[in-house]
MARDRENNU-552000 format. One line per field, with one value per residue (C-alpha): residue in one letter; x, y, z; chain; residue number from 1. Coordinates in Angstrom, 1 decimal, always signed. Each point is the difference from the previous one (the first is absolute). Layout:
% MARDRENNU-552000
res: [a, ...]
c1: [X, ...]
c2: [Y, ...]
c3: [Z, ...]
chain: [A, ...]
n: [NUM, ...]
END
This chain:
% MARDRENNU-552000
res: [m, a, m, q, n, s, k, n, a, l, h, l, v, k, a, g, a, l, a, i, a, c, a, v, a, g, c, g, d, n, g, g, s, i, p, a, a, s, s, s, e, a, r, i, s, g, n, v, s, d, q, t, g, p, i, n, e, g, r, l, q, v, t, d, k, s, g, s, v, i, t, s, f, d, l, q, d, s, n, h, f, e, l, v, i, p, s, g, t, a, y, p, i, v, i, t, v, t, p, s, s, p, n, a, a, s, t, a, p, v, k, a, v, v, t, s, d, i, a, d, r, q, d, v, t, a, v, t, t, i, v, v, d, s, a, l, a, l, g, g, l, t, a, e, n, i, a, k, a, s, g, g, a, i, g, l, r, q, s, a, g, v, s, a, g, a, g, g, g, g, a, g, p, g, q, s, g, g, g, t, g, r, g, g, h, a, g, h, v, m, s, e, g, g, h, a, s, s, s, s, a, t, p, p, p, h, a, e, p, i, q, p]
c1: [-60.4, +3.1, +2.2, -2.0, +0.1, +3.8, +0.3, -2.1, +2.1, +3.2, -1.5, -0.8, +3.5, +1.5, -2.4, +0.9, +3.8, -0.5, -2.0, +2.8, +2.7, -2.0, -0.5, +3.7, +1.5, -2.8, -1.4, -2.1, -3.3, +1.1, +0.3, +3.6, +2.0, +1.8, -1.2, +2.3, -0.3, -1.6, -3.3, +0.6, +2.7, +1.1, +1.1, +2.0, +1.6, +2.0, +3.0, +3.3, +1.9, +2.3, +0.8, +2.1, -2.7, -1.2, +1.9, +0.1, +2.6, -0.1, -0.8, -3.6, -0.8, -3.2, +0.0, -2.8, -0.7, +2.7, +2.6, -0.2, +0.4, -3.1, +1.4, +2.9, +1.1, +2.0, -1.4, +1.4, -0.4, -3.2, -1.1, -3.4, -0.7, -2.9, -0.2, -2.2, -0.1, -1.5, -2.9, +1.1, +2.8, +0.6, -0.4, +1.4, +2.3, +2.9, +1.1, +3.7, +1.8, +3.8, +1.5, +2.5, +1.0, +3.7, -1.2, -2.5, +0.2, -0.8, +0.2, -2.2, -3.1, -3.5, -2.9, -3.8, -2.3, -3.3, -2.3, -2.8, -0.8, -2.5, +2.8, +0.4, +2.4, +3.1, +2.8, +3.4, +1.6, +2.1, -3.2, -1.2, +3.5, -0.3, -3.3, +1.5, +3.1, -2.0, -2.5, +2.9, +1.6, -3.3, +0.1, -1.2, -2.3, -3.3, -3.0, +0.4, +3.7, -0.6, -2.8, +2.3, +2.8, -2.3, -1.2, +3.7, +0.9, -2.9, +1.2, +3.6, -1.3, -2.1, +2.9, +2.1, -2.6, -1.5, -3.7, -1.0, -2.1, +3.0, +1.2, +1.7, -1.2, -3.6, -3.0, -2.9, -0.6, +2.9, +2.9, +2.6, -1.0, +1.1, -1.4, -3.0, -1.8, -2.0, +2.3, +2.7, +2.5, +0.8, -2.5, -2.0, +0.5, -3.2, -0.4, -0.8, +3.1, +2.3, +3.5, +2.6, +2.7, +3.5, -0.2, -3.3, +1.4, +3.0, +0.1, +1.8, +3.7, -0.3, -2.8, +0.3, -1.9, -3.4, -0.2, -3.0]
c2: [-83.5, +1.8, -2.1, +1.0, +3.7, -0.4, -1.5, +2.8, +2.6, -1.6, -0.1, +3.7, +0.8, -1.9, +1.6, +3.5, -0.7, -1.2, +3.2, +2.2, -1.9, +0.3, +3.8, +0.4, -2.4, -0.3, -3.6, +0.4, -1.7, -3.6, -0.4, +1.2, -1.7, +1.8, -0.7, -2.2, +2.4, +3.4, +0.2, +3.5, +2.6, +2.1, +3.6, +0.9, +3.3, +1.1, +1.8, -1.4, +1.0, -1.5, +1.1, +3.0, +1.4, -0.3, -2.3, +2.0, -2.2, -3.7, -3.3, -1.1, -3.7, -1.9, -3.8, -2.5, -2.9, -2.1, +2.8, +0.6, +3.6, +1.7, +3.4, +2.2, +3.6, +2.8, +2.8, +3.3, +3.3, -1.2, -2.4, -0.6, -3.1, -1.4, -3.7, -2.1, -3.6, -2.3, -2.4, -3.5, +1.1, -2.3, +1.8, +1.1, +2.3, +1.8, +3.5, +0.6, +3.3, +0.1, +3.6, +0.9, +3.5, +0.4, +2.4, -2.3, -0.4, -3.7, -2.4, -2.6, -1.0, +0.8, -2.4, -0.4, -2.9, +0.2, -3.0, +0.7, +1.7, +2.2, +2.1, +3.5, +1.7, -1.3, +2.1, -1.7, +1.0, -1.1, -1.2, -2.1, -1.5, -1.2, -1.7, -1.8, -1.1, -1.1, -2.0, -1.7, -0.8, -1.6, -2.3, +1.9, +2.6, -1.7, +2.0, -1.3, +1.0, +3.4, +0.6, -0.9, +2.1, +2.9, -0.1, -0.1, +3.0, +2.0, -0.9, +1.2, +3.3, +0.6, -0.9, +2.5, +2.7, -0.1, -0.3, -3.2, +2.2, +2.0, -0.8, -3.1, -1.9, -0.9, -1.1, -2.3, -3.2, -1.0, +2.2, +0.0, +2.9, +3.2, +2.4, +0.7, -2.0, -3.3, -2.6, +0.1, -1.1, +2.4, +2.7, +2.6, +3.6, +1.6, +2.5, -1.2, +0.1, +0.8, -1.5, -0.2, +2.6, -1.4, +0.3, -1.9, -3.0, -0.4, -3.2, -0.3, -0.8, -3.2, -1.5, -3.8, -2.4, -0.8, -3.5, -2.1]
c3: [-52.1, +1.5, -2.3, -3.1, +1.0, +0.4, -3.5, -1.5, +1.7, -1.4, -3.5, +0.3, +1.1, -2.9, -2.5, +1.4, -0.3, -3.6, -0.8, +1.4, -2.0, -3.2, +0.6, +0.4, -2.6, -2.5, -0.2, -3.1, -0.5, +0.3, +3.7, +0.6, -2.8, -2.7, -3.5, -2.2, -3.0, -0.6, -2.0, -1.2, -0.7, +3.0, -0.1, +3.1, +1.0, +3.0, +1.5, +1.1, +3.1, +2.7, +3.5, -1.3, -2.4, -3.6, -2.4, -3.3, -1.8, +0.1, -1.9, +0.5, -0.6, +0.3, +0.4, +0.1, +2.4, -1.6, +0.0, -3.7, -1.0, -1.3, -0.7, +1.0, -0.7, +1.5, +2.2, -1.2, +2.0, +1.5, +2.7, -1.6, -2.1, -2.0, -1.0, -2.3, +1.2, -2.7, +0.6, +0.7, +2.3, +2.9, +3.3, +2.4, -1.8, +1.6, -0.9, +0.7, -0.4, +0.3, +0.4, -2.6, +0.7, +0.9, +2.7, +1.5, +3.8, -0.3, -2.9, +1.8, -2.1, +1.1, -0.7, +0.1, -0.7, -1.9, +0.3, -2.5, -3.4, +1.8, +1.4, -1.4, +2.5, +1.6, +1.5, +0.5, +3.3, +2.9, +1.7, -2.9, -0.2, +3.6, -0.9, -3.1, +1.9, +3.1, -2.1, -1.8, +3.4, +1.1, -3.0, -3.1, -1.4, +0.9, +1.1, +3.6, +0.2, -1.6, +2.6, +2.9, -1.4, -0.5, +3.6, +1.1, -2.1, +1.5, +3.4, -0.8, -1.4, +3.2, +2.3, -1.9, +0.7, -3.5, -0.6, -1.8, -2.3, -1.2, -3.4, -1.5, -3.0, -0.8, +1.9, -0.6, -1.9, -2.3, +1.1, +2.7, +2.2, +1.6, -2.5, -2.1, -2.6, -0.4, +1.6, +2.7, +2.8, +2.9, +0.8, -1.9, -1.1, +1.3, -2.9, -3.5, -2.2, +2.9, +0.4, +2.6, +0.8, +0.4, +3.8, +0.3, -1.9, +2.2, +2.0, +3.3, -0.4, +2.0, -2.1, -0.2, -2.2, +1.6, +1.5, -0.5]
chain: [A, A, A, A, A, A, A, A, A, A, A, A, A, A, A, A, A, A, A, A, A, A, A, A, A, A, A, A, A, A, A, A, A, A, A, A, A, A, A, A, A, A, A, A, A, A, A, A, A, A, A, A, A, A, A, A, A, A, A, A, A, A, A, A, A, A, A, A, A, A, A, A, A, A, A, A, A, A, A, A, A, A, A, A, A, A, A, A, A, A, A, A, A, A, A, A, A, A, A, A, A, A, A, A, A, A, A, A, A, A, A, A, A, A, A, A, A, A, A, A, A, A, A, A, A, A, A, A, A, A, A, A, A, A, A, A, A, A, A, A, A, A, A, A, A, A, A, A, A, A, A, A, A, A, A, A, A, A, A, A, A, A, A, A, A, A, A, A, A, A, A, A, A, A, A, A, A, A, A, A, A, A, A, A, A, A, A, A, A, A, A, A, A, A, A, A, A, A, A, A, A, A, A, A, A, A, A, A, A, A, A, A]
n: [1, 2, 3, 4, 5, 6, 7, 8, 9, 10, 11, 12, 13, 14, 15, 16, 17, 18, 19, 20, 21, 22, 23, 24, 25, 26, 27, 28, 29, 30, 31, 32, 33, 34, 35, 36, 37, 38, 39, 40, 41, 42, 43, 44, 45, 46, 47, 48, 49, 50, 51, 52, 53, 54, 55, 56, 57, 58, 59, 60, 61, 62, 63, 64, 65, 66, 67, 68, 69, 70, 71, 72, 73, 74, 75, 76, 77, 78, 79, 80, 81, 82, 83, 84, 85, 86, 87, 88, 89, 90, 91, 92, 93, 94, 95, 96, 97, 98, 99, 100, 101, 102, 103, 104, 105, 106, 107, 108, 109, 110, 111, 112, 113, 114, 115, 116, 117, 118, 119, 120, 121, 122, 123, 124, 125, 126, 127, 128, 129, 130, 131, 132, 133, 134, 135, 136, 137, 138, 139, 140, 141, 142, 143, 144, 145, 146, 147, 148, 149, 150, 151, 152, 153, 154, 155, 156, 157, 158, 159, 160, 161, 162, 163, 164, 165, 166, 167, 168, 169, 170, 171, 172, 173, 174, 175, 176, 177, 178, 179, 180, 181, 182, 183, 184, 185, 186, 187, 188, 189, 190, 191, 192, 193, 194, 195, 196, 197, 198, 199, 200, 201, 202, 203, 204, 205, 206, 207, 208, 209, 210, 211, 212]
END
């Protein structure tokens, strides 16, 4: 009887951990996997910033699961973008923005991952970049690795004195987190339609890739 109760308790712990991971990284409706291809068109909007502030000039590129370019264009005098991702796209997709202004404090690209066509909001920030890079270091942009990387990014934000609910890049099923919308990977903006200030998206300078 005691052994059975122990097994039941372990099952509940595992189920709770999976629920938390899905809430952060967006597991979708198929038990935690990322769909091979989208069933419908996605319209995604967001803002771009790095640790120094908004990126108003830069090259934005979206790639699919295989690394093929879906779309690319230049940001000009605005850090806001709107994307149309066609149906049939292989997810996850990665949004990469490389600053191009000669006055930019940093030319390092920022990235965010979107895991489903239900996503409608995804900011691209220093925090979402940590999630993408950390998930890749764990072995690839799988739902499990994204969830682990998201939890690590939340921990880094909290250790730096930043609330896990303060800005970033999308939140809920299908996105990579840290902002507002339906899909995400590193915390939630608590007000609908809100987005991070430059200071809230700043990771600690000693941030390292999260280990499994």
